[in-house]
N, C-alpha and C positions, 0 to 999 in steps of 0.2 A: 957113403949111405951103403948099409946092409939090406939087402932083399932076401927074405926068405924064399926058397924056391916053392914051397907049398901055399905062398901069400904073394904070388909075381903078380905085378899089375899087368892086365890083359889090355885094357882099354883105358886111355886118358883123355878127357872132354875137358874144354876150357873156353869160357867166354873172354877172359883174361888171364893172366898170369897170375893173379890174387885169387881167381875164381876156377881151381883147377880140382876137378872130380876124378877120382881113380875108381876103375871098376875092376873087381878080382874073379870075377865070376865069368864063364863065356855067356854071351847073349845069344839064345837058342829060340828065342820065341819073343816077339816084341808086338807093338800095338799095330803095326802096320799087316802084320800077319793075322792077326786076329779077325780080319775081314774075309780070310780064306780058309783058314784051319781051327776048326774047333780046339779049346786049349783044353782037352780032358787031361786029367790027373796032373794038372800042371798048379802050382801055387804061386807063382809069380809071373809078371809080364815085364818085359822091359819098355818105359816110355821113353822114346826119343825127344819129345818134348821137355820133360822133366828131368832126364839123363840120370834115371835110377829106375830101381826095380820096384815094382808096387805090388802089394798083395792081390792076388785074384781069387776070390771066393765063388764056389759053386753053390748057388741059391735055389735050385730046382734042376728039372730034367733040361738038359741042353741050355740052361740059363746062368750066367755069370755076372758079378758085380765087381766093379773098380771103381775106388775111392781114390781120388787125387788130392795131393797137397794142398791146393788151394781150395778145398772144400768141395769141389765139383765131385760128381760121380757119374758112371754111365753103367747100363744093364744092356747086355748082349744075348741074345736068343739065335738058336742054330736050328737047321733043320738039313740031315743028312751031311752034318760035318761044315755046312755053307752058313755064314752069318747072314740071317734075313731081318734081324732089326736090331737097331742101337737106340736106345733111349738115354739122352744126355741130358742130365739135370746140370742146370749152369745157374749162376747167382741171379740172372736175369731173365732166365727162361727154360721151358722143358722142351728140346728138340727130340723130334722122333724120325729115324731114317729106316725106311722099309725097302728091301731087296725088289726091284721092279721085275716080275716074272714074265710080263707081258711081252710078245715080241716086238722088236721095233716097225714101226710103220716104214714103208717104202716109198711112201707120198711126199 
């Protein structure tokens, strides 16, 4: 099997031998990172769940949209580079996650 150096496989994922996925690009930004670093000037985000790169759309100031292969979608909102809100639209509900900025109670 010949593999071109310009298209060398960087990552290989599989649930089984028949279900193998090859990734040819570096993964330098993923869904897990989105909660801590705003995706400024990025067009794609790697989804650990779907094991593929997904389009990332800037839809407003500090606001981004990701559409998932299963039809779900999520909106991410940032303040000072930190994710402060995620609105997840699923087949069965719309979930809203907000960053709690209140200090934790010591009681």
